[in-house]
C-alpha positions as a Markdown table, in Angstrom:
| # | Residue | x | y | z |
|---|---|---|---|---|
| 1 | Gly | -27.4 | 196.7 | 137.6 |
| 2 | Leu | -27.5 | 193.8 | 140.0 |
| 3 | Glu | -24.7 | 193.8 | 142.5 |
| 4 | Gly | -22.6 | 190.6 | 142.6 |
| 5 | Pro | -21.5 | 189.0 | 145.9 |
| 6 | Ala | -19.0 | 191.1 | 147.9 |
| 7 | Met | -15.5 | 190.4 | 146.8 |
| 8 | Ile | -13.2 | 188.8 | 149.3 |
| 9 | Pro | -9.8 | 190.6 | 149.6 |
| 10 | Lys | -6.9 | 188.9 | 147.9 |
| 11 | Ala | -4.9 | 188.5 | 151.1 |
| 12 | Leu | -7.8 | 186.5 | 152.7 |
| 13 | Val | -8.3 | 184.4 | 149.6 |
| 14 | Ala | -4.6 | 183.6 | 149.5 |
| 15 | Ala | -4.6 | 182.7 | 153.2 |
| 16 | Ser | -7.5 | 180.3 | 152.7 |
| 17 | Thr | -6.3 | 178.4 | 149.6 |
| 18 | Lys | -4.2 | 175.9 | 151.5 |
| 19 | Pro | -6.9 | 174.8 | 154.0 |
| 20 | Met | -9.5 | 174.8 | 151.3 |
| 21 | Ile | -7.5 | 172.6 | 148.9 |
| 22 | Leu | -6.6 | 170.2 | 151.8 |
| 23 | Ser | -10.3 | 170.0 | 152.8 |
| 24 | Ile | -11.4 | 169.2 | 149.3 |
| 25 | Leu | -8.7 | 166.5 | 148.8 |
| 26 | Val | -9.4 | 164.8 | 152.1 |
| 27 | Arg | -12.6 | 163.6 | 150.5 |
| 28 | Gly | -10.7 | 161.9 | 147.6 |
| 29 | Glu | -8.4 | 162.7 | 144.7 |
| 30 | Asp | -9.3 | 165.5 | 142.3 |
| 31 | Tyr | -7.9 | 167.6 | 139.5 |
| 32 | Gly | -7.4 | 171.4 | 139.2 |
| 33 | Tyr | -10.4 | 172.5 | 137.2 |
| 34 | Gln | -12.7 | 170.5 | 139.5 |
| 35 | Ile | -11.1 | 172.0 | 142.6 |
| 36 | Ile | -11.8 | 175.5 | 141.2 |
| 37 | Gln | -15.4 | 174.5 | 140.6 |
| 38 | Arg | -15.9 | 173.0 | 144.1 |
| 39 | Val | -14.6 | 176.2 | 145.7 |
| 40 | Lys | -16.9 | 178.3 | 143.5 |
| 41 | Asp | -19.9 | 176.1 | 144.3 |
| 42 | Ile | -19.3 | 175.9 | 148.1 |
| 43 | Ser | -18.8 | 179.6 | 148.4 |
| 44 | Gly | -21.8 | 180.5 | 146.4 |
| 45 | Gly | -19.5 | 182.3 | 143.9 |
| 46 | Thr | -17.8 | 184.6 | 146.3 |
| 47 | Leu | -14.5 | 182.7 | 145.8 |
| 48 | Glu | -13.6 | 182.5 | 142.2 |
| 49 | Trp | -10.1 | 181.0 | 141.8 |
| 50 | Ser | -8.1 | 181.2 | 138.6 |
| 51 | Asp | -5.7 | 178.6 | 137.2 |
| 52 | Asn | -2.9 | 181.2 | 137.8 |
| 53 | Met | -3.7 | 181.2 | 141.5 |
| 54 | Leu | -4.4 | 177.5 | 142.0 |
| 55 | Tyr | -1.5 | 175.8 | 140.3 |
| 56 | Pro | 1.3 | 177.5 | 142.2 |
| 57 | Val | -0.4 | 176.5 | 145.5 |
| 58 | Leu | -0.8 | 172.9 | 144.3 |
| 59 | His | 2.9 | 172.8 | 143.4 |
| 60 | Arg | 3.9 | 174.2 | 146.7 |
| 61 | Leu | 1.7 | 171.7 | 148.6 |
| 62 | Glu | 3.3 | 168.9 | 146.6 |
| 63 | Ser | 6.8 | 170.0 | 147.2 |
| 64 | Asp | 6.0 | 170.3 | 150.9 |
| 65 | Gly | 4.8 | 166.6 | 150.8 |
| 66 | Leu | 1.2 | 167.4 | 151.7 |
| 67 | Ile | -0.2 | 166.1 | 148.4 |
| 68 | Val | 0.9 | 163.9 | 145.6 |
| 69 | Ser | -0.1 | 163.9 | 142.0 |
| 70 | Arg | -0.5 | 161.3 | 139.2 |
| 71 | Trp | -1.7 | 161.5 | 135.6 |
| 72 | Lys | -4.9 | 159.7 | 134.9 |
| 73 | Ile | -7.6 | 159.5 | 132.3 |
| 74 | Ser | -10.7 | 161.2 | 133.5 |
| 75 | Asp | -14.3 | 159.9 | 133.1 |
| 76 | Gly | -14.5 | 162.1 | 130.0 |
| 77 | Gly | -11.5 | 160.4 | 128.5 |
| 78 | Arg | -9.1 | 163.3 | 129.0 |
| 79 | Leu | -5.6 | 163.0 | 130.5 |
| 80 | Arg | -5.6 | 165.0 | 133.8 |
| 81 | Lys | -3.3 | 165.5 | 136.7 |
| 82 | Tyr | -5.1 | 164.2 | 139.9 |
| 83 | Tyr | -4.0 | 165.3 | 143.3 |
| 84 | Arg | -4.5 | 163.5 | 146.6 |
| 85 | Leu | -3.6 | 164.0 | 150.3 |
| 86 | Thr | -0.7 | 162.3 | 152.0 |
| 87 | Asp | -0.7 | 161.3 | 155.7 |
| 88 | Lys | 1.4 | 164.5 | 156.3 |
| 89 | Gly | -1.3 | 166.4 | 154.4 |
| 90 | Arg | -4.0 | 165.0 | 156.7 |
| 91 | Arg | -2.1 | 166.1 | 159.8 |
| 92 | Glu | -1.6 | 169.5 | 158.3 |
| 93 | Leu | -5.3 | 169.8 | 157.6 |
| 94 | Glu | -6.1 | 169.0 | 161.3 |
| 95 | Ala | -3.7 | 171.8 | 162.3 |
| 96 | Glu | -5.2 | 174.3 | 159.8 |
| 97 | Arg | -8.7 | 173.3 | 160.8 |
| 98 | Trp | -7.9 | 174.0 | 164.5 |
| 99 | Gln | -6.3 | 177.4 | 163.7 |
| 100 | Trp | -9.2 | 178.6 | 161.5 |
| 101 | Leu | -11.8 | 177.4 | 164.0 |
| 102 | Glu | -10.0 | 179.4 | 166.7 |
| 103 | Val | -10.1 | 182.5 | 164.6 |
| 104 | His | -13.7 | 182.0 | 163.6 |
| 105 | Asn | -14.8 | 181.4 | 167.2 |
| 106 | Ala | -13.0 | 184.5 | 168.4 |
| 107 | Leu | -14.7 | 186.6 | 165.8 |
| 108 | Ala | -18.1 | 185.0 | 166.4 |
| 109 | Arg | -17.8 | 185.8 | 170.1 |
| 110 | Leu | -16.9 | 189.4 | 169.3 |
| 111 | Trp | -19.7 | 189.8 | 166.8 |
| 112 | Glu | -22.6 | 188.1 | 168.6 |
| 113 | Pro | -24.6 | 189.9 | 169.6 |
| 114 | Leu | -23.4 | 193.2 | 168.1 |
| 115 | Pro | -23.8 | 196.0 | 170.7 |
| 116 | Ala | -26.9 | 198.2 | 170.2 |
| 117 | Arg | -26.2 | 201.6 | 168.6 |
| 118 | Asp | -26.9 | 204.6 | 170.8 |
């Protein structure tokens, strides 16, 4: 059968949830299901988050004061909990962004160009 995209290890997925959620919410408020869909779309399906994974992270970010939530009627007429970034959340996103770019840049330098095999 057709092979799906390579699975990202759980530890790496877990480490990236916070910066991804903050990066999505910096563009405006959003609700859980839509956040899951955005992650799936932007990763080409390699990152498939579940409700069980997302909501504990949202609750932690909220208790840390990085996001706030409110109940609102969606365009489809459903009552949904919408999340948005706080000023503290924006500062945290900048810190996360810097850390991830540093890691990415270090790996990129190690990998490009890969040494020729003997």
